[in-house]
C-alpha positions in Angstrom: 0.1 -0.2 -0.1 1.3 3.6 -1.1 1.7 6.1 1.8 -0.2 9.3 1.1 3.1 11.6 1.7 2.8 15.6 1.5 5.0 18.5 2.3 4.6 21.9 3.3 7.2 24.4 3.1 7.0 27.8 4.8 8.2 29.3 8.0 7.3 26.7 10.8 6.9 27.3 14.8 5.6 25.1 17.3 5.5 24.5 21.2 7.0 22.1 22.7 6.7 23.1 26.3 5.5 26.0 28.5 7.5 28.9 28.9 6.5 29.0 32.9 7.9 25.4 33.2 10.9 25.4 30.7 11.8 29.0 29.9 10.9 30.9 26.8 14.1 29.5 24.8 13.5 25.9 25.6 9.6 25.9 25.0 9.4 26.0 21.3 11.2 24.7 17.9 11.2 27.5 14.6 12.6 26.8 11.6 12.5 30.0 9.2 12.6 28.0 6.1 11.0 24.8 7.2 9.5 21.5 5.8 6.2 19.7 7.4 6.0 16.5 6.2 2.4 14.4 6.8 2.0 10.7 5.8 -1.9 9.8 6.0 -2.7 12.4 7.9 -0.2 12.3 10.6 3.1 14.3 10.9 6.0 12.4 9.8 8.6 14.8 10.3 9.0 18.5 10.9 12.5 20.7 10.6 14.9 22.6 8.4 13.7 22.3 4.5 17.1 21.6 3.3 17.8 18.7 5.1 14.1 17.3 5.1 13.9 18.1 0.9 17.2 16.3 0.4 15.2 12.8 1.9 11.9 13.3 0.1 11.5 10.6 -1.7 10.8 11.4 -5.4 7.8 12.6 -6.2 6.2 13.7 -3.2 3.9 16.8 -3.8 5.6 19.8 -2.2 3.1 23.0 -1.3 5.1 26.3 -0.5 3.7 29.3 1.2 6.0 32.6 0.8 5.5 35.0 3.6 3.6 32.8 6.0 4.1 30.9 9.3 2.8 27.5 9.7 1.8 26.4 13.0 -0.6 23.4 14.9 -4.3 24.2 14.7 -5.3 26.3 17.5 -7.4 25.1 20.6 -10.5 26.5 21.9 -11.3 25.2 25.4 -14.6 26.5 25.8 -17.2 28.0 23.3 -21.1 27.5 23.1 -21.9 26.5 19.3 -26.0 27.4 19.8 -24.8 31.1 20.7 -23.6 31.6 17.4 -26.3 33.6 16.3 -26.3 35.8 19.2 -22.7 36.8 19.6 -22.3 40.9 20.1 -25.9 41.0 22.0 -25.6 44.5 23.7 -24.6 44.4 27.5 -25.4 42.8 30.9 -23.6 41.0 33.4 -24.1 37.2 33.6 -27.1 36.4 35.0 -29.1 38.7 33.2 -27.1 38.0 29.8 -28.5 34.3 30.6 -31.8 35.2 31.1 -32.2 38.1 28.3 -30.1 36.6 25.2 -28.9 33.2 25.8 -32.0 31.1 27.1 -34.0 32.3 24.1 -31.4 31.6 21.7 -31.3 28.2 22.9 -34.9 27.5 23.1 -34.3 27.5 18.9 -32.6 24.5 19.0 -35.8 22.1 19.9 -35.9 22.4 15.9 -33.4 19.9 14.6 -33.0 21.8 11.3 -32.0 24.8 13.4 -29.4 22.9 15.2 -28.2 21.3 11.8 -28.0 25.0 10.2 -26.3 26.6 13.0 -23.5 23.7 13.5 -22.9 24.4 9.6 -22.4 27.9 10.7 -20.5 27.3 13.4 -17.9 25.0 12.2 -16.8 27.2 9.2 -16.4 30.2 11.5 -13.8 27.9 13.6 -12.0 26.9 10.5 -11.9 30.2 8.8 -10.4 31.4 12.0 -7.5 28.4 12.2 -9.4 26.5 15.1 -9.4 22.8 14.6 -10.3 21.3 18.1 -12.8 22.9 20.3 -14.8 21.9 24.0 -18.3 23.0 22.8 -21.6 23.4 24.6 -24.7 22.1 23.3 -28.0 23.1 24.4 -30.2 20.8 26.6 -31.2 19.1 23.4 -30.3 15.9 22.5 -30.7 17.3 18.9 -28.4 19.9 19.3 -25.2 17.5 20.1 -26.7 15.2 17.0 -26.3 17.9 14.6 -23.0 19.1 16.0 -21.4 15.7 15.9 -22.9 15.1 12.8 -21.5 17.8 11.4 -17.9 17.6 12.7 -17.5 14.1 11.9 -18.1 14.7 8.2 -15.1 17.0 8.3 -12.9 14.6 10.2 -12.5 17.0 13.1 -11.0 16.2 16.6 -14.2 17.8 18.9 -15.6 17.5 22.3 -18.9 18.5 22.8 -22.1 17.4 25.2 -25.9 18.1 26.1 -26.3 20.7 28.6 -27.7 19.3 32.1 -29.9 21.7 33.5 -32.8 21.0 35.6 -33.5 23.8 37.7 -33.0 27.3 37.8 -33.8 28.0 34.1 -36.8 28.5 31.7 -39.1 25.3 31.8 -38.8 25.0 28.2 -35.0 24.9 28.7 -34.7 22.4 31.6 -34.8 18.6 31.7 -34.7 16.2 35.0 -32.3 14.4 36.6 -33.3 11.2 35.2 -33.8 12.1 31.7 -30.5 14.0 31.6 -28.8 11.1 32.5 -30.8 9.0 30.2 -30.3 11.4 27.3 -26.7 11.7 27.8 -26.2 8.0 27.8 -27.7 7.6 24.3 -25.5 10.4 22.8 -22.2 8.8 24.6 -23.2 5.8 23.2 -23.7 7.0 19.9 -20.8 9.1 19.7 -17.9 8.8 22.1 -15.2 7.5 20.4 -16.5 7.4 17.2 -13.8 8.7 14.4 -12.1 12.0 16.6 -15.2 12.6 18.6 -15.2 12.9 22.3 -18.3 13.2 24.6 -18.3 15.5 27.5 -20.6 15.6 30.5 -22.0 19.1 30.7 -24.0 20.8 33.6 -24.2 24.3 32.6 -23.0 25.8 35.9 -24.1 24.5 39.6 -26.8 26.7 40.1 -28.7 25.6 37.4 -28.4 21.4 38.6 -29.8 20.0 41.7 -28.1 17.8 43.7 -29.4 14.8 41.9 -28.6 15.7 38.6 -24.8 16.5 39.5 -24.6 13.0 41.3 -25.8 11.2 38.2 -23.2 13.6 36.1 -20.8 11.8 38.3 -22.1 8.3 37.5 -21.9 9.0 33.9 -18.3 9.7 34.5 -17.6 6.4 36.4 -19.9 4.4 33.8 -17.9 5.2 30.9 -14.0 6.0 30.5 -12.3 8.7 28.7 -15.5 11.1 29.1 -14.8 14.9 29.9 -16.6 17.0 32.2 -17.3 20.5 30.8 -18.7 23.5 33.1 -18.5 27.0 34.4 -16.9 28.0 37.7 -16.5 31.2 39.3 -17.2 33.6 36.4 -19.2 36.4 38.6 -19.5 37.3 42.1 -23.0 37.5 42.4 -22.7 34.1 40.7 -20.5 32.8 43.6 -22.3 34.0 46.4 -25.8 32.4 44.7 -24.0 29.1 44.9 -22.5 29.4 48.1 -26.7 29.9 49.3 -27.8 27.1 46.8 -25.3 24.5 48.4 -24.5 25.5 52.1 -23.3 22.0 52.8 -20.4 22.9 50.6 -17.2 25.1 51.5 -17.2 26.8 48.3 -18.1 26.7 44.4 -15.3 24.0 43.3 -16.2 22.0 46.1 -19.8 21.8 45.0 -18.5 19.8 42.0 -15.9 17.8 44.0 -18.8 16.5 46.5 -20.3 15.3 43.2 -16.9 13.4 42.0 -16.7 15.9 38.7 -13.2 16.5 39.1 -10.9 14.6 37.3 -8.0 15.1 34.6 -10.7 15.6 32.1 -12.5 18.2 33.7 -12.5 21.6 32.5 -13.7 24.5 33.9 -14.5 27.6 32.4 -13.5 31.1 33.7 -12.2 30.4 37.1 -11.6 34.0 37.7 -13.0 34.2 41.6 -11.1 31.2 42.9 -8.8 30.9 46.0 -5.5 29.3 46.7 -7.1 26.2 48.1 -9.1 25.6 44.9 -6.3 25.9 43.1 -4.6 23.7 45.2 -7.3 21.1 44.3 -7.7 21.5 40.6 -3.8 20.9 40.3 -4.4 17.8 42.8 -6.7 16.7 40.5 -5.4 17.4 37.1 -8.4 19.7 35.9 -8.2 22.3 34.1 -9.2 26.1 33.5 -10.3 28.0 30.5 -9.2 31.5 30.2 -11.5 33.3 28.5 -10.4 37.0 28.4 -13.1 38.6 25.7 -16.1 37.3 27.6 -14.7 38.0 31.0 -14.4 41.9 29.7 -17.6 41.7 27.6 -19.6 40.9 30.6 -17.5 42.8 33.4 -16.6 39.5 35.4 -13.4 40.2 36.5 -9.7 39.4 35.4 -8.2 35.6 35.1 -5.2 35.5 37.3 -2.4 33.4 35.1 0.1 33.4 37.1 -2.0 31.9 40.1 -2.3 29.3 37.8 1.1 28.9 37.1 2.1 29.2 40.3 0.0 26.6 41.6 0.8 24.3 38.2 -3.2 24.3 37.2 -3.7 23.5 33.4 -4.5 26.3 31.5 -6.1 26.5 27.9 -7.5 29.4 26.0 -11.3 29.7 25.2 -13.2 32.2 23.2 -16.3 31.8 25.0 -18.6 32.8 22.0 -21.3 34.0 22.2 -20.3 36.2 25.6 -17.1 36.1 23.7 -16.8 38.3 21.1 -14.6 36.9 18.6 -14.3 33.2 17.0 -10.5 34.4 16.4 -8.0 32.8 18.8 -5.8 35.7 17.5 -7.8 38.3 18.6 -8.7 36.2 21.8 -4.6 36.4 22.7 -4.9 40.3 21.9 -7.5 40.4 24.6 -5.6 38.0 27.2 -2.6 40.4 26.7 -4.4 43.3 27.9 -5.8 41.3 30.7 -2.2 40.6 31.8 -1.5 44.0 31.3 -4.0 45.1 33.7 -2.8 43.2 36.3 0.7 44.4 35.8 2.2 41.2 34.5 3.0 40.0 31.0 2.0 37.6 28.3 4.7 36.7 26.0 4.2 35.7 22.4 5.7 32.5 23.2 3.2 32.0 25.8 0.5 32.6 23.8 1.9 30.3 21.0 1.6 27.6 23.9 -2.1 28.3 25.2 -3.2 28.5 21.6 -1.8 25.2 20.8 0.0 22.8 23.3 -1.3 24.3 25.9 -5.0 23.7 25.1 -4.2 19.9 23.9 -2.8 19.6 27.2 -5.7 21.2 29.3 -7.9 18.7 27.1 -5.2 16.0 27.7 -4.7 15.5 23.8 -1.0 16.4 23.6 -0.5 13.0 22.2 -2.3 13.6 19.2 -2.6 17.3 18.5 -1.1 21.2 19.9 2.8 20.6 18.2 4.3 18.9 15.4 5.8 15.5 17.5 6.1 13.0 15.4 2.9 11.1 15.1 0.6 13.4 15.9 -2.3 14.2 13.9 -1.7 17.0 11.1 -3.8 19.5 12.3 -2.1 22.7 11.4 -2.8 26.2 9.8 -1.2 28.4 7.4 -0.7 32.3 8.7 -0.3 35.2 6.3 2.1 37.7 7.5 1.1 40.0 4.8 -3.2 39.5 5.7 -4.1 43.0 5.7 -1.8 46.2 4.2 -1.5 47.6 7.8 0.1 44.1 8.9 2.2 44.0 5.5 3.6 47.1 6.5 3.9 46.4 10.3 5.9 43.5 9.3 8.2 45.0 7.5 9.4 47.0 10.4 9.7 43.7 12.5 13.0 42.4 13.2 12.8 39.6 15.3 10.4 36.5 15.8 8.8 37.0 18.6 8.1 40.6 17.1 6.5 38.7 14.3 4.1 36.8 16.3 2.7 39.6 18.6 2.1 41.8 15.5 -0.1 38.4 14.6 -1.4 38.7 18.1 -2.4 42.1 18.1 -3.5 42.6 14.4 -4.6 38.9 13.2 -7.9 37.6 12.8 -9.8 35.3 10.4 -8.1 37.2 7.2 -4.9 36.2 8.6 -5.5 32.6 8.4 -4.5 31.1 5.0 -5.3 27.8 5.3 -6.4 25.1 7.9 -5.9 21.7 7.5 -7.5 18.9 9.6 -5.9 15.5 10.1 -3.8 16.5 7.0 -7.0 17.7 4.6 -7.6 21.1 3.7 -10.7 22.2 5.5 -10.8 25.9 4.9 -8.9 27.6 2.1 -9.1 31.7 2.3 -10.3 33.3 -1.0 
């Protein structure tokens, strides 16, 4: 059998470690004139083009991208696909925003045709922005998850999603029960988890919208099936935190609610985590759980500033989340733009190499997928993106002034958006090409 081998030539960069742990210089590999060799949808090798080209079998197809930077596909560790149509809805803080915008928008997903339409729009936007893996909220409706996974399977994408569990403190038209939520989730797990490149996430919306019985059922699901994720929200808003205390007086804090129901594990991902104490950070680290840093939505809803250095201190795994639709962009580049500002407001810095890590390998590690995606390690799945240094007239002019690699990366982070993404690949196949 002949291997399907292709090669891609451009400047190439990928993270190989967290700068906070190994130092900046040891955190990445960069090839000014690089070559990525892909065989049967997986990375065969990456390195200097002059060296690798000399050893390529005759007839290997080589695609060249001048004035471009090739890197692993972006990883989004928290996003809501049903909120695609309500992105950029004006004003409110978290709890009012849910009632006024989110819940009415999600009600439409009782219609399978609507869910299928939005899933197509959503995945198209992700790929236009260079995102090849995402951890995704559905709605309370089973059909929302079926629609999402069907669309993702057709594109052979590595995606994680789940049906929302919500049996109280929400409109009646959006609530399930502890029993029906458990039953529906089981059906979806049996149908989709581990199929192709798909994974299932048990998805209680957040503690206030689930009863003790439902949270217990969610914990039961995690015990019954191997490799499931748990995806929810945590300590996003101060009013929310106080609400949780009143609803669960038997627990010592917000995180303790999830801990009490066995929802903390190495595949648990909590969005936001803005208002966490040191003991909660320590517990996240002990259990291997991860936090999704969602700067655009945190700023948009006025929730607060995420303390990345605190997470680094406690060795908590952190990924980056756009959190569409409270988040204001599908673009990981624009999300990094906002993340830099969040750090600045706290008197800290976010280096371009840490940004690269958060957007790729850091996200993969948060999802426990670093053995498959997030870097160009040999054998990894060939999910990658080609970024155009000259995507806009301003970017082209600014890049002409850039003298170092970190300066070029920073310009991409500050000025880049969907126009910067020249092409996106999933498992070695082109899934988006800019016109």
